[in-house]
N, C-alpha and C positions, 0 to 999 in steps of 0.2 A: 606626219601620220606614221611613216615607217618606223619612227622611234617608239611608237606605242605598241608595235607588233614585235614582240620579242620571242626568240626561239625558246626562252626559258619559261614562257607562260604555260600554265597547266590547262588552260581552256582554249578552245578553238575560237579564232576571231576572223571575221570576213568583213571587208569593206567593198562596196560596189560603186560603179559609175552611175551618176544621175544625169549624165549627158544624154540628150534625147536620141542621138544616133547610136550610142553604146549603152543604152539603159540596161541596168542589171548585170553588166559584165563585171566579173570579179577582178578588182584592181589590186587589192592587198589582202593577203591571208597568211596566217602562220602555218607551220607544219602540222600542228595539232588539228587544225580545221581540215586540212587536206586528208589527213589520216582518218578522221571520223568518217569521211565519205569515200574512202578507198582510192584516192587520187594521189599522184605524186605532186609536189608543190608546183613545179613548172607547168604541168598539164592543167592543174587546178586554176591557175591564173588566166587561162585562156577561155574559160567557159562562162556561160551566163548562169547566174544564181538560180534561174528557173529549173535547171537540170537537177537541182538538189531537192526539189519539192515534188510531192505527189501531183499527178496531172490535173486533178480538180482545182488545185491552187495555182499551179504553174501557168496554166493557160490564161489566167487573169492577172498575174503578178505584174507584168509590164504596165497594165492599165492602172493598177494600184500605185505603182511608182510615179507614173505621169500625173495622177491626181495629187499625190503627195507634193510633187514639184510645183504644180499649178496652184494649189490651194494652200500650201505651206502648213499642212496639218502636222504640227510637231508632236502631237500626242501619239501618233502611230508608233514611233520608236522609243517612247519614254516609258512604256509599260513593260513589266516582266511578264512573260507568258511561255507556255509550252509550245514549241513549234515542231511540226512533223518534218522529217527529212528523208531523203532517198539516197541510198548508196549507189555508186557506179556499178 
């Protein structure tokens, strides 16, 4: 997976943990993703992806992830859509 995250990429890329104990923790990200949200890359890799979302979404996001893991709904990540984000 680390080979897919290149410093030369023009877009931000984030991969999160789906481990139940660390669900949503940012495991892999490129510098562009960190810059979008005003984090340095080292700091960015220690946060939960929930902190990048408006509170109305973030308070339910771990539940969405658990449902995704439990039911295997692959469609969740297959659609393109506009997502709201929150800077540091």
